[in-house]
N, C-alpha and C positions, 0 to 999 in steps of 0.2 A: 372650289374649282379643283378638278383632278387633272393630273398630268396625262397627256395623250388620250384625252376623252373624245367621245364621238361628237360629230356636228349635229345640229347647229351650235354655234357658240352659246354657252349657258353657264350658269352657276347653280350650286346646290344650296338650299335653305334648310336648316334644321331648327325647329322651334318646339320645345318641349317634346311631345311624342309625335310630332308632325314633321314630314319631310316633303320638299317640293323641288322641282327643277324649273328654273326661269331662264327664258331666252334673253340674251343680253341685248339684242337689237330691238325686239318688240316688247320686251318685259312681259310677255305672255307666259303664264304658268303652263309648262309643257306636260308635266305629270306631277301627281301628288297634290296635297292640299295643306294649307296652313290657315289658321283662324283669320278672320277678316281684318282685325286690328293689326295683327302682325304683318299681314300681306300689305296693308297700306304703308306701314313703316318700311318694309323691305323695298317696295316700289319707289318710295321717296328717296331712299338711300341709293338704290340702283340708278335712278334717273340722274341724281347728282354726281354719280361716279361712273357713268357709262364708259367714258373714254379710258378710265383706269381698268375697268373690267375687260374691255376689248384688248388693251395692252397685255394684261395678265393672261388672257386666253392665248394670245400669240406666244407669250413667254412659256406657258405651260406646254404648248404644242412643240416648242423647241427644247423642252426639258430644262429651261432656265429657272432660276429662283424667282418666285413671285414677289411682286412689290406689295408692301402693306398698304391697305386701303383704310382710311380713317373711318371710324364708326359714325353713325348718325348722331348729330348734336342734340 
């Protein structure tokens, strides 16, 4: 997640040589690609932490420090 980034609310995924941008609300990949297995793991994690992602999006827009979000178990 980047400070003062553009809408819609989203987060950035970097996996090996792949990059993608994922919509927080719909979990749709807005741009880029990541391998299928990595995408499944990212979607599971994002689904479990959607409220935290939304909160961090608002914090970033206000240029506040982002809260740590736990990794996938």
